[in-house]
N, C-alpha and C positions, 0 to 999 in steps of 0.2 A: 902593251896597249894595242888592241887590234884596230885595223883601219876599216871600221864598220860603223855606220850611222846607228845611234842608239834608238832612234824613232822609226826610221824607215827600213833599216836592215841593209841599206846600200853598201856594197863592198867593192873591192877591186875587180876590174874586168880585164880580159886579155884581148890582144889584137895584134896587128902588124904595123911596123913602120914601113912605109913604101917609098923608096927613093925615086929620083927622076928616071933612073934606069930600070925601074920596076923590080928592084931587089927587095925582098921581104925579110924582115927580121922581127922576132917576137918582142912585144912590149906589154907593159901593164898600164891601164888607165885607172888612176886612183881617184876616189871620190873627194870632193872639196869639203873637208871636215873642219869644223870650227869648234873651239871650246867656248860655250856660252853659259850664262846663268839666266834661266827663265823664271819669271815670277808666277807663282800659283796663287790665285785669289782665294781658293778654298782653304789652303794651308797657311796663307799669310807668310810665306817665306820663299826664298829663291832656291832653285834646283840647278846644280851644275851638270851639264850634259855635253857630250861630244856628238854634234849632229852636222849633217850636210847643209850646205847653203840652200838647197831646194827645200829641205825639210823646215828650215827656219822661215822661209817664205810661206810654206803651207801652214805653219803654226800661226803666223800673222793673219793669213787669209781666213782661217777658221775662227779667229777671235781669241787666241791665247792658248796656253798650254793645257788648261783644264778641258776646253772644248776639243782640242786635238786628241788628247788621250782618251776621251770618252768615245770617240769614233774609231780609234786605232785598233787594229787586230792584235791580239795577244802574241801570236807567233812571230810577228815582225819586231816587237819591242825587245829591248835588252832587259836583263834582270833588274837593273836600276830603274828603268822607265816603268816596268811592270809593277814594281814595288810602289812607286810614286802614284801610279794609276789607281792601285787599290787603296792607298791612303786618301786620295782625293775622293774616291767613291764613298769611303767610310765617313769622311768629314761632311760630305754633302748629305748623306743619309742622316747624320746626327743633327744637322741644322733643319732638316725638313720635318 
């Protein structure tokens, strides 16, 4: 399982640990990933995703998973999230 957010594409970054004596050693900054189940109103079911804490706040801010995926860029989404986005679009087109 990769350390990458399925909605935003956030992954590990690199940098330095800097000591008091200004010694520098390489380190990794890992994203704050959480396993969550988000409810989709269009599909009437929950979708399990591994997303960052900031992405979870963005989903809440935009009004839910359906609204977030509608505005999300396809190249940032994982294969699972892209599949869900297409299912939601198909379900909304069928009801309209």
